[in-house]
Backbone as CSV, one residue per row, in Angstrom:
resi,resn,N_x,N_y,N_z,CA_x,CA_y,CA_z,C_x,C_y,C_z
1,UNK,25.668,114.058,161.206,26.773,113.948,160.249,27.587,115.269,160.431
2,UNK,28.902,115.164,160.699,29.737,116.372,160.822,29.727,117.123,159.580
3,UNK,30.087,118.427,159.723,30.069,119.346,158.525,31.230,118.833,157.599
4,UNK,32.450,118.436,158.100,33.537,118.059,157.264,33.123,116.838,156.437
5,UNK,32.496,115.874,157.105,32.026,114.617,156.348,31.058,115.020,155.229
6,UNK,30.179,115.872,155.586,29.123,116.234,154.596,29.715,116.956,153.422
7,UNK,30.723,117.824,153.681,31.365,118.520,152.592,32.141,117.640,151.740
8,UNK,32.978,116.679,152.373,33.745,115.723,151.647,32.901,114.832,150.748
9,UNK,31.902,114.284,151.381,30.963,113.394,150.650,30.311,114.095,149.509
10,UNK,29.893,115.337,149.799,29.266,116.137,148.733,30.124,116.411,147.501
11,UNK,31.372,116.675,147.751,32.345,116.878,146.685,32.601,115.554,145.983
12,UNK,32.746,114.419,146.586,32.947,113.157,145.970,31.663,112.803,145.142
13,UNK,30.546,113.060,145.594,29.351,112.765,144.861,29.276,113.655,143.590
14,UNK,29.545,114.961,143.798,29.552,115.857,142.614,30.531,115.498,141.566
15,UNK,31.730,115.027,141.989,32.728,114.645,140.966,32.336,113.273,140.291
16,UNK,31.722,112.300,141.109,31.211,111.156,140.433,30.121,111.542,139.453
17,UNK,29.211,112.387,139.823,28.124,112.821,138.927,28.658,113.431,137.722
18,UNK,29.718,114.242,137.711,30.241,114.779,136.488,30.822,113.754,135.641
19,UNK,31.565,112.723,136.252,32.201,111.675,135.500,31.094,110.799,134.810
20,UNK,30.054,110.554,135.536,28.986,109.729,135.040,28.316,110.471,133.866
21,UNK,28.118,111.745,134.022,27.558,112.472,132.931,28.412,112.440,131.592
22,UNK,29.773,112.649,131.802,30.623,112.644,130.714,30.715,111.284,130.039
23,UNK,30.539,110.135,130.803,30.516,108.793,130.302,29.263,108.681,129.554
24,UNK,28.094,109.057,130.140,26.876,108.826,129.409,26.768,109.604,128.081
25,UNK,27.429,110.731,128.064,27.410,111.490,126.848,28.458,111.027,125.795
26,UNK,29.356,110.045,126.230,30.333,109.509,125.354,31.677,110.198,125.349
27,UNK,31.860,111.172,126.292,33.154,111.904,126.181,34.281,111.092,126.912
28,UNK,33.894,110.261,127.752,34.892,109.447,128.512,34.569,107.994,128.154
29,UNK,35.584,107.266,127.557,35.351,106.011,127.114,35.979,104.983,128.099
30,UNK,35.935,103.735,127.685,36.517,102.573,128.410,35.659,102.064,129.519
31,UNK,34.337,102.296,129.443,33.473,101.839,130.504,32.214,101.254,129.813
32,UNK,31.495,100.277,130.569,30.165,99.903,129.927,29.162,101.002,130.131
33,UNK,29.501,102.089,130.835,28.640,103.126,130.944,28.624,104.201,129.759
34,UNK,29.661,104.032,129.046,30.056,104.937,127.891,28.847,104.920,126.837
35,UNK,28.236,106.106,126.634,27.200,106.167,125.592,25.830,105.774,126.075
36,UNK,25.696,105.483,127.253,24.337,104.977,127.775,23.596,106.217,128.403
37,UNK,22.486,106.509,127.848,21.722,107.743,128.119,21.369,107.790,129.586
38,UNK,21.091,106.633,130.182,20.773,106.680,131.620,21.779,107.431,132.473
39,UNK,23.085,107.211,132.176,24.125,107.883,132.949,24.235,109.419,132.619
40,UNK,23.805,109.776,131.449,23.740,111.157,131.085,22.609,111.908,131.855
41,UNK,21.692,111.115,132.314,20.560,111.796,133.128,20.751,111.685,134.604
42,UNK,21.275,110.497,135.039,21.589,110.239,136.413,22.731,111.166,136.883
43,UNK,23.793,111.234,136.080,24.957,111.980,136.518,24.689,113.399,136.887
44,UNK,24.000,114.322,136.191,23.721,115.658,136.682,22.913,115.656,138.014
45,UNK,21.984,114.706,138.108,21.183,114.666,139.321,22.100,114.305,140.616
46,UNK,23.016,113.415,140.395,23.919,113.136,141.464,24.834,114.263,141.794
47,UNK,25.365,114.943,140.691,26.270,115.982,140.828,25.571,117.222,141.610
48,UNK,24.447,117.523,141.172,23.725,118.632,141.862,23.300,118.306,143.319
49,UNK,22.997,117.012,143.591,22.773,116.531,144.967,24.067,116.667,145.805
50,UNK,25.212,116.253,145.117,26.388,116.377,145.955,26.804,117.827,146.183
51,UNK,26.598,118.738,145.213,26.892,120.169,145.482,25.993,120.735,146.620
52,UNK,24.709,120.272,146.631,23.857,120.771,147.585,24.252,120.302,148.980
53,UNK,24.625,119.010,149.050,25.128,118.487,150.317,26.404,119.217,150.778
54,UNK,27.343,119.460,149.878,28.568,120.188,150.313,28.183,121.611,150.651
55,UNK,27.336,122.304,149.982,26.966,123.662,150.419,26.318,123.712,151.713
56,UNK,25.403,122.734,151.910,24.677,122.686,153.256,25.689,122.289,154.344
57,UNK,26.604,121.496,154.076,27.441,121.002,155.077,28.512,122.060,155.467
58,UNK,28.782,122.921,154.518,29.786,124.023,154.665,29.158,125.293,155.390
59,UNK,27.828,125.287,155.527,27.221,126.519,156.183,27.524,126.393,157.651
60,UNK,27.575,127.601,158.312,27.748,127.635,159.760,26.442,127.333,160.484
61,UNK,26.547,126.699,161.469,25.317,126.364,162.198,25.159,127.398,163.423
62,UNK,23.971,127.841,163.661,23.803,128.666,164.802,24.279,130.072,164.507
63,UNK,24.170,130.930,165.542,24.658,132.340,165.420,25.757,132.625,166.202
64,UNK,26.844,131.781,166.185,27.996,131.936,167.110,29.110,132.655,166.251
65,UNK,28.915,133.684,165.697,29.999,134.475,165.077,29.625,134.946,163.661
66,UNK,30.519,135.663,162.948,30.272,136.278,161.680,30.243,135.253,160.648
């Protein structure tokens, strides 16, 4: 997976995780996910996974420069 794809996918996952968390906690309405505890738990897991993917994708590979 290229670094750019990993970073973009990680950011998208992080944003989706934040949205799911807010829906699960009832802060964002208009969805069947609103107020459902499952999404308040799954959301942060997805968000942290996305941040980790973006961070790892953004790291330089090898020792070819500063």
